[in-house]
C-alpha positions in Angstrom: 146.8 148.1 208.1 147.3 144.5 208.8 144.6 142.0 207.8 145.5 139.7 210.7 145.5 140.5 214.4 146.4 138.4 217.4 144.7 138.6 220.7 145.5 136.9 224.0 142.9 136.2 226.7 143.2 133.8 229.6 146.2 131.9 228.1 144.5 131.4 224.8 145.8 133.1 221.6 143.3 134.0 218.9 144.1 135.1 215.5 141.6 137.5 213.8 141.0 138.0 210.1 139.2 140.9 208.4 136.5 140.2 205.8 138.8 140.6 202.8 141.2 137.9 204.2 138.3 135.6 205.0 137.1 135.9 201.4 140.6 135.1 200.1 140.9 132.1 202.4 137.5 130.7 201.4 137.8 131.9 197.8 134.5 133.7 197.8 133.4 137.3 197.2 132.3 139.8 199.8 128.7 139.3 198.7 129.0 135.5 199.0 130.4 136.0 202.6 127.4 138.2 203.4 125.0 135.6 202.0 126.7 132.8 204.0 126.4 134.8 207.2 122.6 135.2 206.6 121.7 131.7 205.4 124.0 129.5 207.5 123.4 129.6 211.3 126.7 127.6 211.8 128.9 130.1 210.0 131.1 132.0 212.5 129.8 135.4 213.5 132.0 138.4 213.0 133.2 140.5 216.0 133.1 144.3 215.8 136.5 145.7 216.4 135.2 148.9 218.0 132.2 150.9 219.0 131.5 153.1 216.0 129.5 152.0 212.9 132.5 152.3 210.7 134.6 149.8 212.7 135.6 146.7 210.9 134.4 143.2 211.6 136.9 140.5 212.5 136.6 136.7 212.4 138.4 134.2 214.5 140.8 132.2 212.3 140.2 128.9 214.1 136.4 129.3 213.8 136.6 129.9 210.1 138.9 126.9 209.6 136.7 124.6 211.7 133.5 125.7 209.8 135.2 125.2 206.5 136.4 121.7 207.4 132.9 120.7 208.6 131.5 122.0 205.3 134.0 120.0 203.3 133.2 116.8 205.3 129.5 117.4 204.9 129.8 117.6 201.1 131.6 114.3 200.8 
């Protein structure tokens, strides 16, 4: 299964990443991602990819990158 999906809505194209890919991109573990979601209100929220409990969570690539750049700027 691909870790990256593309979705088009109203002339906008969004690229979605699964948790594993987000962790690789940010160089953090799954547990650190979970902690980040809980403690940081500005961290992008995941989007369920279906209705069942077992469906994966996807994150918008642009939201993850924007958040990461803001975090880097804040730390400098």
